[in-house]
mmCIF file of the N, C-alpha and C atoms, coordinates in Angstrom:
data_MODEL
# 
_entry.id   MODEL 
# 
loop_
_atom_site.group_PDB 
_atom_site.id 
_atom_site.type_symbol 
_atom_site.label_atom_id 
_atom_site.label_alt_id 
_atom_site.label_comp_id 
_atom_site.label_asym_id 
_atom_site.label_entity_id 
_atom_site.label_seq_id 
_atom_site.pdbx_PDB_ins_code 
_atom_site.Cartn_x 
_atom_site.Cartn_y 
_atom_site.Cartn_z 
_atom_site.occupancy 
_atom_site.B_iso_or_equiv 
_atom_site.pdbx_formal_charge 
_atom_site.auth_seq_id 
_atom_site.auth_comp_id 
_atom_site.auth_asym_id 
_atom_site.auth_atom_id 
_atom_site.pdbx_PDB_model_num 
ATOM 1   N N  . MET A 1 1  ? 0.818   -1.181 0.000   1.00 0.00 ? 1  MET A N  1 
ATOM 2   C CA . MET A 1 1  ? 0.000   0.000  0.000   1.00 0.00 ? 1  MET A CA 1 
ATOM 3   C C  . MET A 1 1  ? 0.870   1.257  0.000   1.00 0.00 ? 1  MET A C  1 
ATOM 4   N N  . ASP A 1 2  ? 1.957   1.204  0.745   1.00 0.00 ? 2  ASP A N  1 
ATOM 5   C CA . ASP A 1 2  ? 2.862   2.358  0.768   1.00 0.00 ? 2  ASP A CA 1 
ATOM 6   C C  . ASP A 1 2  ? 3.426   2.638  -0.619  1.00 0.00 ? 2  ASP A C  1 
ATOM 7   N N  . LYS A 1 3  ? 3.779   1.567  -1.311  1.00 0.00 ? 3  LYS A N  1 
ATOM 8   C CA . LYS A 1 3  ? 4.337   1.704  -2.662  1.00 0.00 ? 3  LYS A CA 1 
ATOM 9   C C  . LYS A 1 3  ? 3.309   2.351  -3.596  1.00 0.00 ? 3  LYS A C  1 
ATOM 10  N N  . PHE A 1 4  ? 2.056   1.914  -3.479  1.00 0.00 ? 4  PHE A N  1 
ATOM 11  C CA . PHE A 1 4  ? 0.997   2.482  -4.314  1.00 0.00 ? 4  PHE A CA 1 
ATOM 12  C C  . PHE A 1 4  ? 0.800   3.960  -3.986  1.00 0.00 ? 4  PHE A C  1 
ATOM 13  N N  . ALA A 1 5  ? 0.815   4.313  -2.706  1.00 0.00 ? 5  ALA A N  1 
ATOM 14  C CA . ALA A 1 5  ? 0.611   5.707  -2.301  1.00 0.00 ? 5  ALA A CA 1 
ATOM 15  C C  . ALA A 1 5  ? 1.693   6.618  -2.873  1.00 0.00 ? 5  ALA A C  1 
ATOM 16  N N  . ILE A 1 6  ? 2.924   6.160  -2.836  1.00 0.00 ? 6  ILE A N  1 
ATOM 17  C CA . ILE A 1 6  ? 4.032   6.951  -3.387  1.00 0.00 ? 6  ILE A CA 1 
ATOM 18  C C  . ILE A 1 6  ? 3.876   7.109  -4.890  1.00 0.00 ? 6  ILE A C  1 
ATOM 19  N N  . GLN A 1 7  ? 3.549   5.999  -5.561  1.00 0.00 ? 7  GLN A N  1 
ATOM 20  C CA . GLN A 1 7  ? 3.369   6.029  -7.018  1.00 0.00 ? 7  GLN A CA 1 
ATOM 21  C C  . GLN A 1 7  ? 2.184   6.915  -7.393  1.00 0.00 ? 7  GLN A C  1 
ATOM 22  N N  . ALA A 1 8  ? 1.090   6.818  -6.646  1.00 0.00 ? 8  ALA A N  1 
ATOM 23  C CA . ALA A 1 8  ? -0.105  7.623  -6.918  1.00 0.00 ? 8  ALA A CA 1 
ATOM 24  C C  . ALA A 1 8  ? 0.194   9.106  -6.748  1.00 0.00 ? 8  ALA A C  1 
ATOM 25  N N  . ASN A 1 9  ? 0.950   9.443  -5.716  1.00 0.00 ? 9  ASN A N  1 
ATOM 26  C CA . ASN A 1 9  ? 1.306   10.825 -5.466  1.00 0.00 ? 9  ASN A CA 1 
ATOM 27  C C  . ASN A 1 9  ? 2.142   11.389 -6.606  1.00 0.00 ? 9  ASN A C  1 
ATOM 28  N N  . LYS A 1 10 ? 3.132   10.626 -7.047  1.00 0.00 ? 10 LYS A N  1 
ATOM 29  C CA . LYS A 1 10 ? 3.996   11.074 -8.151  1.00 0.00 ? 10 LYS A CA 1 
ATOM 30  C C  . LYS A 1 10 ? 3.201   11.246 -9.439  1.00 0.00 ? 10 LYS A C  1 
ATOM 31  N N  . ALA A 1 11 ? 2.350   10.267 -9.735  1.00 0.00 ? 11 ALA A N  1 
ATOM 32  C CA . ALA A 1 11 ? 1.568   10.317 -10.966 1.00 0.00 ? 11 ALA A CA 1 
ATOM 33  C C  . ALA A 1 11 ? 0.598   11.503 -10.950 1.00 0.00 ? 11 ALA A C  1 
ATOM 34  N N  . ALA A 1 12 ? -0.050  11.714 -9.830  1.00 0.00 ? 12 ALA A N  1 
ATOM 35  C CA . ALA A 1 12 ? -1.002  12.817 -9.725  1.00 0.00 ? 12 ALA A CA 1 
ATOM 36  C C  . ALA A 1 12 ? -0.303  14.165 -9.889  1.00 0.00 ? 12 ALA A C  1 
ATOM 37  N N  . LYS A 1 13 ? 0.828   14.318 -9.241  1.00 0.00 ? 13 LYS A N  1 
ATOM 38  C CA . LYS A 1 13 ? 1.576   15.576 -9.367  1.00 0.00 ? 13 LYS A CA 1 
ATOM 39  C C  . LYS A 1 13 ? 2.014   15.812 -10.803 1.00 0.00 ? 13 LYS A C  1 
ATOM 40  N N  . ALA A 1 14 ? 2.450   14.756 -11.473 1.00 0.00 ? 14 ALA A N  1 
ATOM 41  C CA . ALA A 1 14 ? 2.891   14.884 -12.868 1.00 0.00 ? 14 ALA A CA 1 
ATOM 42  C C  . ALA A 1 14 ? 1.748   15.321 -13.772 1.00 0.00 ? 14 ALA A C  1 
ATOM 43  N N  . LEU A 1 15 ? 0.519   14.979 -13.387 1.00 0.00 ? 15 LEU A N  1 
ATOM 44  C CA . LEU A 1 15 ? -0.650  15.334 -14.187 1.00 0.00 ? 15 LEU A CA 1 
ATOM 45  C C  . LEU A 1 15 ? -1.355  16.581 -13.674 1.00 0.00 ? 15 LEU A C  1 
ATOM 46  N N  . GLY A 1 16 ? -0.768  17.225 -12.662 1.00 0.00 ? 16 GLY A N  1 
ATOM 47  C CA . GLY A 1 16 ? -1.358  18.450 -12.130 1.00 0.00 ? 16 GLY A CA 1 
ATOM 48  C C  . GLY A 1 16 ? -2.641  18.218 -11.356 1.00 0.00 ? 16 GLY A C  1 
ATOM 49  N N  . GLN A 1 17 ? -2.766  17.063 -10.735 1.00 0.00 ? 17 GLN A N  1 
ATOM 50  C CA . GLN A 1 17 ? -3.967  16.714 -9.995  1.00 0.00 ? 17 GLN A CA 1 
ATOM 51  C C  . GLN A 1 17 ? -3.618  16.361 -8.555  1.00 0.00 ? 17 GLN A C  1 
ATOM 52  N N  . GLN A 1 18 ? -4.644  16.245 -7.729  1.00 0.00 ? 18 GLN A N  1 
ATOM 53  C CA . GLN A 1 18 ? -4.449  15.809 -6.358  1.00 0.00 ? 18 GLN A CA 1 
ATOM 54  C C  . GLN A 1 18 ? -4.347  14.292 -6.322  1.00 0.00 ? 18 GLN A C  1 
ATOM 55  N N  . THR A 1 19 ? -3.655  13.799 -5.324  1.00 0.00 ? 19 THR A N  1 
ATOM 56  C CA . THR A 1 19 ? -3.475  12.356 -5.180  1.00 0.00 ? 19 THR A CA 1 
ATOM 57  C C  . THR A 1 19 ? -4.818  11.645 -5.046  1.00 0.00 ? 19 THR A C  1 
ATOM 58  N N  . THR A 1 20 ? -5.758  12.249 -4.346  1.00 0.00 ? 20 THR A N  1 
ATOM 59  C CA . THR A 1 20 ? -7.059  11.601 -4.169  1.00 0.00 ? 20 THR A CA 1 
ATOM 60  C C  . THR A 1 20 ? -7.789  11.415 -5.496  1.00 0.00 ? 20 THR A C  1 
ATOM 61  N N  . ALA A 1 21 ? -7.614  12.328 -6.432  1.00 0.00 ? 21 ALA A N  1 
ATOM 62  C CA . ALA A 1 21 ? -8.243  12.159 -7.747  1.00 0.00 ? 21 ALA A CA 1 
ATOM 63  C C  . ALA A 1 21 ? -7.682  10.921 -8.431  1.00 0.00 ? 21 ALA A C  1 
ATOM 64  N N  . TYR A 1 22 ? -6.379  10.740 -8.332  1.00 0.00 ? 22 TYR A N  1 
ATOM 65  C CA . TYR A 1 22 ? -5.742  9.571  -8.941  1.00 0.00 ? 22 TYR A CA 1 
ATOM 66  C C  . TYR A 1 22 ? -6.194  8.289  -8.246  1.00 0.00 ? 22 TYR A C  1 
ATOM 67  N N  . THR A 1 23 ? -6.179  8.276  -6.918  1.00 0.00 ? 23 THR A N  1 
ATOM 68  C CA . THR A 1 23 ? -6.551  7.056  -6.199  1.00 0.00 ? 23 THR A CA 1 
ATOM 69  C C  . THR A 1 23 ? -8.027  6.719  -6.414  1.00 0.00 ? 23 THR A C  1 
ATOM 70  N N  . ASN A 1 24 ? -8.879  7.736  -6.506  1.00 0.00 ? 24 ASN A N  1 
ATOM 71  C CA . ASN A 1 24 ? -10.296 7.478  -6.784  1.00 0.00 ? 24 ASN A CA 1 
ATOM 72  C C  . ASN A 1 24 ? -10.477 6.842  -8.159  1.00 0.00 ? 24 ASN A C  1 
ATOM 73  N N  . ALA A 1 25 ? -9.740  7.343  -9.136  1.00 0.00 ? 25 ALA A N  1 
ATOM 74  C CA . ALA A 1 25 ? -9.824  6.774  -10.483 1.00 0.00 ? 25 ALA A CA 1 
ATOM 75  C C  . ALA A 1 25 ? -9.298  5.341  -10.481 1.00 0.00 ? 25 ALA A C  1 
ATOM 76  N N  . ALA A 1 26 ? -8.160  5.128  -9.863  1.00 0.00 ? 26 ALA A N  1 
ATOM 77  C CA . ALA A 1 26 ? -7.577  3.781  -9.820  1.00 0.00 ? 26 ALA A CA 1 
ATOM 78  C C  . ALA A 1 26 ? -8.520  2.810  -9.113  1.00 0.00 ? 26 ALA A C  1 
ATOM 79  N N  . LEU A 1 27 ? -9.144  3.256  -8.036  1.00 0.00 ? 27 LEU A N  1 
ATOM 80  C CA . LEU A 1 27 ? -10.058 2.399  -7.282  1.00 0.00 ? 27 LEU A CA 1 
ATOM 81  C C  . LEU A 1 27 ? -11.187 1.877  -8.170  1.00 0.00 ? 27 LEU A C  1 
ATOM 82  N N  . ILE A 1 28 ? -11.722 2.736  -8.998  1.00 0.00 ? 28 ILE A N  1 
ATOM 83  C CA . ILE A 1 28 ? -12.809 2.331  -9.891  1.00 0.00 ? 28 ILE A CA 1 
ATOM 84  C C  . ILE A 1 28 ? -12.363 1.175  -10.786 1.00 0.00 ? 28 ILE A C  1 
ATOM 85  N N  . TYR A 1 29 ? -11.154 1.279  -11.312 1.00 0.00 ? 29 TYR A N  1 
ATOM 86  C CA . TYR A 1 29 ? -10.665 0.232  -12.209 1.00 0.00 ? 29 TYR A CA 1 
ATOM 87  C C  . TYR A 1 29 ? -10.254 -1.025 -11.446 1.00 0.00 ? 29 TYR A C  1 
ATOM 88  N N  . TYR A 1 30 ? -9.737  -0.864 -10.241 1.00 0.00 ? 30 TYR A N  1 
ATOM 89  C CA . TYR A 1 30 ? -9.441  -2.041 -9.408  1.00 0.00 ? 30 TYR A CA 1 
ATOM 90  C C  . TYR A 1 30 ? -10.734 -2.784 -9.075  1.00 0.00 ? 30 TYR A C  1 
ATOM 91  N N  . GLN A 1 31 ? -11.799 -2.041 -8.819  1.00 0.00 ? 31 GLN A N  1 
ATOM 92  C CA . GLN A 1 31 ? -13.091 -2.659 -8.503  1.00 0.00 ? 31 GLN A CA 1 
ATOM 93  C C  . GLN A 1 31 ? -13.654 -3.431 -9.689  1.00 0.00 ? 31 GLN A C  1 
ATOM 94  N N  . GLN A 1 32 ? -13.212 -3.101 -10.885 1.00 0.00 ? 32 GLN A N  1 
ATOM 95  C CA . GLN A 1 32 ? -13.639 -3.827 -12.080 1.00 0.00 ? 32 GLN A CA 1 
ATOM 96  C C  . GLN A 1 32 ? -12.820 -5.098 -12.279 1.00 0.00 ? 32 GLN A C  1 
ATOM 97  N N  . GLY A 1 33 ? -11.843 -5.314 -11.404 1.00 0.00 ? 33 GLY A N  1 
ATOM 98  C CA . GLY A 1 33 ? -11.040 -6.524 -11.468 1.00 0.00 ? 33 GLY A CA 1 
ATOM 99  C C  . GLY A 1 33 ? -9.774  -6.400 -12.298 1.00 0.00 ? 33 GLY A C  1 
ATOM 100 N N  . LEU A 1 34 ? -9.419  -5.173 -12.671 1.00 0.00 ? 34 LEU A N  1 
ATOM 101 C CA . LEU A 1 34 ? -8.213  -4.997 -13.473 1.00 0.00 ? 34 LEU A CA 1 
ATOM 102 C C  . LEU A 1 34 ? -6.960  -5.127 -12.613 1.00 0.00 ? 34 LEU A C  1 
ATOM 103 N N  . GLN A 1 35 ? -5.881  -5.551 -13.228 1.00 0.00 ? 35 GLN A N  1 
ATOM 104 C CA . GLN A 1 35 ? -4.596  -5.670 -12.552 1.00 0.00 ? 35 GLN A CA 1 
ATOM 105 C C  . GLN A 1 35 ? -3.993  -4.279 -12.355 1.00 0.00 ? 35 GLN A C  1 
ATOM 106 N N  . SER A 1 36 ? -2.987  -4.199 -11.503 1.00 0.00 ? 36 SER A N  1 
ATOM 107 C CA . SER A 1 36 ? -2.381  -2.915 -11.138 1.00 0.00 ? 36 SER A CA 1 
ATOM 108 C C  . SER A 1 36 ? -1.921  -2.110 -12.337 1.00 0.00 ? 36 SER A C  1 
ATOM 109 N N  . ALA A 1 37 ? -1.201  -2.731 -13.253 1.00 0.00 ? 37 ALA A N  1 
ATOM 110 C CA . ALA A 1 37 ? -0.667  -1.993 -14.404 1.00 0.00 ? 37 ALA A CA 1 
ATOM 111 C C  . ALA A 1 37 ? -1.790  -1.370 -15.229 1.00 0.00 ? 37 ALA A C  1 
ATOM 112 N N  . ASP A 1 38 ? -2.859  -2.125 -15.458 1.00 0.00 ? 38 ASP A N  1 
ATOM 113 C CA . ASP A 1 38 ? -3.984  -1.612 -16.237 1.00 0.00 ? 38 ASP A CA 1 
ATOM 114 C C  . ASP A 1 38 ? -4.750  -0.537 -15.468 1.00 0.00 ? 38 ASP A C  1 
ATOM 115 N N  . ALA A 1 39 ? -4.989  -0.771 -14.184 1.00 0.00 ? 39 ALA A N  1 
ATOM 116 C CA . ALA A 1 39 ? -5.712  0.211  -13.372 1.00 0.00 ? 39 ALA A CA 1 
ATOM 117 C C  . ALA A 1 39 ? -4.930  1.519  -13.288 1.00 0.00 ? 39 ALA A C  1 
ATOM 118 N N  . ASP A 1 40 ? -3.624  1.421  -13.131 1.00 0.00 ? 40 ASP A N  1 
ATOM 119 C CA . ASP A 1 40 ? -2.789  2.626  -13.057 1.00 0.00 ? 40 ASP A CA 1 
ATOM 120 C C  . ASP A 1 40 ? -2.777  3.374  -14.383 1.00 0.00 ? 40 ASP A C  1 
ATOM 121 N N  . ALA A 1 41 ? -2.672  2.648  -15.472 1.00 0.00 ? 41 ALA A N  1 
ATOM 122 C CA . ALA A 1 41 ? -2.663  3.286  -16.790 1.00 0.00 ? 41 ALA A CA 1 
ATOM 123 C C  . ALA A 1 41 ? -4.005  3.974  -17.068 1.00 0.00 ? 41 ALA A C  1 
ATOM 124 N N  . LEU A 1 42 ? -5.092  3.312  -16.720 1.00 0.00 ? 42 LEU A N  1 
ATOM 125 C CA . LEU A 1 42 ? -6.409  3.912  -16.948 1.00 0.00 ? 42 LEU A CA 1 
ATOM 126 C C  . LEU A 1 42 ? -6.658  5.083  -16.005 1.00 0.00 ? 42 LEU A C  1 
ATOM 127 N N  . ALA A 1 43 ? -6.128  5.025  -14.798 1.00 0.00 ? 43 ALA A N  1 
ATOM 128 C CA . ALA A 1 43 ? -6.257  6.153  -13.877 1.00 0.00 ? 43 ALA A CA 1 
ATOM 129 C C  . ALA A 1 43 ? -5.552  7.374  -14.449 1.00 0.00 ? 43 ALA A C  1 
ATOM 130 N N  . ALA A 1 44 ? -4.366  7.171  -14.985 1.00 0.00 ? 44 ALA A N  1 
ATOM 131 C CA . ALA A 1 44 ? -3.635  8.280  -15.599 1.00 0.00 ? 44 ALA A CA 1 
ATOM 132 C C  . ALA A 1 44 ? -4.394  8.831  -16.797 1.00 0.00 ? 44 ALA A C  1 
ATOM 133 N N  . THR A 1 45 ? -4.929  7.944  -17.628 1.00 0.00 ? 45 THR A N  1 
ATOM 134 C CA . THR A 1 45 ? -5.720  8.370  -18.781 1.00 0.00 ? 45 THR A CA 1 
ATOM 135 C C  . THR A 1 45 ? -6.950  9.147  -18.325 1.00 0.00 ? 45 THR A C  1 
ATOM 136 N N  . THR A 1 46 ? -7.581  8.681  -17.269 1.00 0.00 ? 46 THR A N  1 
ATOM 137 C CA . THR A 1 46 ? -8.762  9.354  -16.724 1.00 0.00 ? 46 THR A CA 1 
ATOM 138 C C  . THR A 1 46 ? -8.424  10.777 -16.306 1.00 0.00 ? 46 THR A C  1 
ATOM 139 N N  . LEU A 1 47 ? -7.305  10.961 -15.620 1.00 0.00 ? 47 LEU A N  1 
ATOM 140 C CA . LEU A 1 47 ? -6.925  12.306 -15.192 1.00 0.00 ? 47 LEU A CA 1 
ATOM 141 C C  . LEU A 1 47 ? -6.566  13.191 -16.377 1.00 0.00 ? 47 LEU A C  1 
ATOM 142 N N  . LYS A 1 48 ? -5.922  12.623 -17.386 1.00 0.00 ? 48 LYS A N  1 
ATOM 143 C CA . LYS A 1 48 ? -5.584  13.406 -18.580 1.00 0.00 ? 48 LYS A CA 1 
ATOM 144 C C  . LYS A 1 48 ? -6.847  13.881 -19.291 1.00 0.00 ? 48 LYS A C  1 
ATOM 145 N N  . VAL A 1 49 ? -7.797  12.978 -19.451 1.00 0.00 ? 49 VAL A N  1 
ATOM 146 C CA . VAL A 1 49 ? -9.060  13.340 -20.108 1.00 0.00 ? 49 VAL A CA 1 
ATOM 147 C C  . VAL A 1 49 ? -9.793  14.381 -19.267 1.00 0.00 ? 49 VAL A C  1 
ATOM 148 N N  . GLY A 1 50 ? -9.787  14.206 -17.950 1.00 0.00 ? 50 GLY A N  1 
ATOM 149 C CA . GLY A 1 50 ? -10.419 15.169 -17.063 1.00 0.00 ? 50 GLY A CA 1 
ATOM 150 C C  . GLY A 1 50 ? -9.790  16.547 -17.168 1.00 0.00 ? 50 GLY A C  1 
ATOM 151 N N  . ASN A 1 51 ? -8.468  16.576 -17.303 1.00 0.00 ? 51 ASN A N  1 
ATOM 152 C CA . ASN A 1 51 ? -7.775  17.858 -17.466 1.00 0.00 ? 51 ASN A CA 1 
ATOM 153 C C  . ASN A 1 51 ? -8.203  18.550 -18.756 1.00 0.00 ? 51 ASN A C  1 
ATOM 154 N N  . ILE A 1 52 ? -8.392  17.771 -19.800 1.00 0.00 ? 52 ILE A N  1 
ATOM 155 C CA . ILE A 1 52 ? -8.747  18.339 -21.101 1.00 0.00 ? 52 ILE A CA 1 
ATOM 156 C C  . ILE A 1 52 ? -10.208 18.773 -21.144 1.00 0.00 ? 52 ILE A C  1 
ATOM 157 N N  . THR A 1 53 ? -11.096 17.927 -20.616 1.00 0.00 ? 53 THR A N  1 
ATOM 158 C CA . THR A 1 53 ? -12.534 18.185 -20.743 1.00 0.00 ? 53 THR A CA 1 
ATOM 159 C C  . THR A 1 53 ? -13.137 18.960 -19.581 1.00 0.00 ? 53 THR A C  1 
ATOM 160 N N  . GLY A 1 54 ? -12.418 19.012 -18.458 1.00 0.00 ? 54 GLY A N  1 
ATOM 161 C CA . GLY A 1 54 ? -12.958 19.679 -17.281 1.00 0.00 ? 54 GLY A CA 1 
ATOM 162 C C  . GLY A 1 54 ? -13.927 18.818 -16.490 1.00 0.00 ? 54 GLY A C  1 
ATOM 163 N N  . GLN A 1 55 ? -14.028 17.550 -16.838 1.00 0.00 ? 55 GLN A N  1 
ATOM 164 C CA . GLN A 1 55 ? -14.919 16.640 -16.129 1.00 0.00 ? 55 GLN A CA 1 
ATOM 165 C C  . GLN A 1 55 ? -14.227 16.089 -14.885 1.00 0.00 ? 55 GLN A C  1 
ATOM 166 N N  . ASP A 1 56 ? -15.047 15.596 -13.945 1.00 0.00 ? 56 ASP A N  1 
ATOM 167 C CA . ASP A 1 56 ? -14.470 14.995 -12.759 1.00 0.00 ? 56 ASP A CA 1 
ATOM 168 C C  . ASP A 1 56 ? -14.088 13.536 -13.018 1.00 0.00 ? 56 ASP A C  1 
ATOM 169 N N  . THR A 1 57 ? -13.339 12.988 -12.085 1.00 0.00 ? 57 THR A N  1 
ATOM 170 C CA . THR A 1 57 ? -12.818 11.631 -12.219 1.00 0.00 ? 57 THR A CA 1 
ATOM 171 C C  . THR A 1 57 ? -13.921 10.607 -12.416 1.00 0.00 ? 57 THR A C  1 
ATOM 172 N N  . LYS A 1 58 ? -14.996 10.737 -11.656 1.00 0.00 ? 58 LYS A N  1 
ATOM 173 C CA . LYS A 1 58 ? -16.085 9.761  -11.737 1.00 0.00 ? 58 LYS A CA 1 
ATOM 174 C C  . LYS A 1 58 ? -16.712 9.746  -13.125 1.00 0.00 ? 58 LYS A C  1 
ATOM 175 N N  . ALA A 1 59 ? -16.997 10.904 -13.667 1.00 0.00 ? 59 ALA A N  1 
ATOM 176 C CA . ALA A 1 59 ? -17.634 10.980 -14.990 1.00 0.00 ? 59 ALA A CA 1 
ATOM 177 C C  . ALA A 1 59 ? -16.742 10.387 -16.067 1.00 0.00 ? 59 ALA A C  1 
ATOM 178 N N  . VAL A 1 60 ? -15.463 10.749 -16.041 1.00 0.00 ? 60 VAL A N  1 
ATOM 179 C CA . VAL A 1 60 ? -14.542 10.250 -17.071 1.00 0.00 ? 60 VAL A CA 1 
ATOM 180 C C  . VAL A 1 60 ? -14.363 8.747  -16.956 1.00 0.00 ? 60 VAL A C  1 
ATOM 181 N N  . SER A 1 61 ? -14.217 8.242  -15.746 1.00 0.00 ? 61 SER A N  1 
ATOM 182 C CA . SER A 1 61 ? -14.024 6.795  -15.590 1.00 0.00 ? 61 SER A CA 1 
ATOM 183 C C  . SER A 1 61 ? -15.257 6.021  -16.047 1.00 0.00 ? 61 SER A C  1 
ATOM 184 N N  . GLU A 1 62 ? -16.430 6.570  -15.819 1.00 0.00 ? 62 GLU A N  1 
ATOM 185 C CA . GLU A 1 62 ? -17.655 5.919  -16.301 1.00 0.00 ? 62 GLU A CA 1 
ATOM 186 C C  . GLU A 1 62 ? -17.700 5.904  -17.826 1.00 0.00 ? 62 GLU A C  1 
ATOM 187 N N  . GLU A 1 63 ? -17.270 7.006  -18.436 1.00 0.00 ? 63 GLU A N  1 
ATOM 188 C CA . GLU A 1 63 ? -17.262 7.062  -19.899 1.00 0.00 ? 63 GLU A CA 1 
ATOM 189 C C  . GLU A 1 63 ? -16.229 6.096  -20.487 1.00 0.00 ? 63 GLU A C  1 
ATOM 190 N N  . ILE A 1 64 ? -15.054 6.050  -19.895 1.00 0.00 ? 64 ILE A N  1 
ATOM 191 C CA . ILE A 1 64 ? -14.019 5.123  -20.381 1.00 0.00 ? 64 ILE A CA 1 
ATOM 192 C C  . ILE A 1 64 ? -14.498 3.684  -20.220 1.00 0.00 ? 64 ILE A C  1 
ATOM 193 N N  . THR A 1 65 ? -15.111 3.390  -19.089 1.00 0.00 ? 65 THR A N  1 
ATOM 194 C CA . THR A 1 65 ? -15.640 2.041  -18.861 1.00 0.00 ? 65 THR A CA 1 
ATOM 195 C C  . THR A 1 65 ? -16.719 1.695  -19.885 1.00 0.00 ? 65 THR A C  1 
ATOM 196 N N  . ALA A 1 66 ? -17.594 2.644  -20.190 1.00 0.00 ? 66 ALA A N  1 
ATOM 197 C CA . ALA A 1 66 ? -18.657 2.408  -21.173 1.00 0.00 ? 66 ALA A CA 1 
ATOM 198 C C  . ALA A 1 66 ? -18.064 2.126  -22.553 1.00 0.00 ? 66 ALA A C  1 
ATOM 199 N N  . VAL A 1 67 ? -17.046 2.880  -22.933 1.00 0.00 ? 67 VAL A N  1 
ATOM 200 C CA . VAL A 1 67 ? -16.399 2.654  -24.230 1.00 0.00 ? 67 VAL A CA 1 
ATOM 201 C C  . VAL A 1 67 ? -15.720 1.289  -24.249 1.00 0.00 ? 67 VAL A C  1 
ATOM 202 N N  . MET A 1 68 ? -15.010 0.961  -23.174 1.00 0.00 ? 68 MET A N  1 
ATOM 203 C CA . MET A 1 68 ? -14.335 -0.333 -23.104 1.00 0.00 ? 68 MET A CA 1 
ATOM 204 C C  . MET A 1 68 ? -15.340 -1.478 -23.226 1.00 0.00 ? 68 MET A C  1 
ATOM 205 N N  . ASN A 1 69 ? -16.450 -1.368 -22.490 1.00 0.00 ? 69 ASN A N  1 
ATOM 206 C CA . ASN A 1 69 ? -17.460 -2.428 -22.536 1.00 0.00 ? 69 ASN A CA 1 
ATOM 207 C C  . ASN A 1 69 ? -18.195 -2.461 -23.874 1.00 0.00 ? 69 ASN A C  1 
ATOM 208 N N  . GLY A 1 70 ? -18.546 -1.296 -24.384 1.00 0.00 ? 70 GLY A N  1 
ATOM 209 C CA . GLY A 1 70 ? -19.300 -1.221 -25.628 1.00 0.00 ? 70 GLY A CA 1 
ATOM 210 C C  . GLY A 1 70 ? -18.532 -1.756 -26.828 1.00 0.00 ? 70 GLY A C  1 
ATOM 211 N N  . TYR A 1 71 ? -17.238 -1.495 -26.850 1.00 0.00 ? 71 TYR A N  1 
ATOM 212 C CA . TYR A 1 71 ? -16.411 -1.935 -27.972 1.00 0.00 ? 71 TYR A CA 1 
ATOM 213 C C  . TYR A 1 71 ? -15.538 -3.128 -27.625 1.00 0.00 ? 71 TYR A C  1 
ATOM 214 N N  . GLN A 1 72 ? -15.772 -3.698 -26.450 1.00 0.00 ? 72 GLN A N  1 
ATOM 215 C CA . GLN A 1 72 ? -15.017 -4.865 -25.970 1.00 0.00 ? 72 GLN A CA 1 
ATOM 216 C C  . GLN A 1 72 ? -13.512 -4.636 -26.089 1.00 0.00 ? 72 GLN A C  1 
ATOM 217 N N  . LEU A 1 73 ? -13.068 -3.517 -25.515 1.00 0.00 ? 73 LEU A N  1 
ATOM 218 C CA . LEU A 1 73 ? -11.662 -3.153 -25.541 1.00 0.00 ? 73 LEU A CA 1 
ATOM 219 C C  . LEU A 1 73 ? -11.009 -3.539 -24.222 1.00 0.00 ? 73 LEU A C  1 
ATOM 220 N N  . GLY A 1 74 ? -9.748  -3.885 -24.288 1.00 0.00 ? 74 GLY A N  1 
ATOM 221 C CA . GLY A 1 74 ? -8.967  -4.094 -23.084 1.00 0.00 ? 74 GLY A CA 1 
ATOM 222 C C  . GLY A 1 74 ? -8.310  -2.779 -22.683 1.00 0.00 ? 74 GLY A C  1 
ATOM 223 N N  . ALA A 1 75 ? -7.784  -2.730 -21.490 1.00 0.00 ? 75 ALA A N  1 
ATOM 224 C CA . ALA A 1 75 ? -7.167  -1.514 -20.977 1.00 0.00 ? 75 ALA A CA 1 
ATOM 225 C C  . ALA A 1 75 ? -6.025  -1.040 -21.874 1.00 0.00 ? 75 ALA A C  1 
ATOM 226 N N  . GLU A 1 76 ? -5.299  -1.959 -22.453 1.00 0.00 ? 76 GLU A N  1 
ATOM 227 C CA . GLU A 1 76 ? -4.166  -1.604 -23.308 1.00 0.00 ? 76 GLU A CA 1 
ATOM 228 C C  . GLU A 1 76 ? -4.605  -0.945 -24.621 1.00 0.00 ? 76 GLU A C  1 
ATOM 229 N N  . GLN A 1 77 ? -5.876  -1.033 -24.947 1.00 0.00 ? 77 GLN A N  1 
ATOM 230 C CA . GLN A 1 77 ? -6.387  -0.459 -26.185 1.00 0.00 ? 77 GLN A CA 1 
ATOM 231 C C  . GLN A 1 77 ? -6.971  0.934  -25.997 1.00 0.00 ? 77 GLN A C  1 
ATOM 232 N N  . VAL A 1 78 ? -7.051  1.378  -24.759 1.00 0.00 ? 78 VAL A N  1 
ATOM 233 C CA . VAL A 1 78 ? -7.644  2.694  -24.488 1.00 0.00 ? 78 VAL A CA 1 
ATOM 234 C C  . VAL A 1 78 ? -6.591  3.748  -24.489 1.00 0.00 ? 78 VAL A C  1 
# 
């Protein structure tokens, strides 16, 4: 958990976001059963999209999940 917290903090700062935004996004993908690498990559993508669109983490993660499910995409394809 400590390792994840450090990584989440670094990733969030690099994206100009708060750590909680990153951890909230990652949590959503972990709850979907994704592995760490995929959840972390999608969390970063979620924050990037949020930065561009002005949407919050929850809205973006729901949209990414809908696209993944609708087009049967894996995390590596997003």
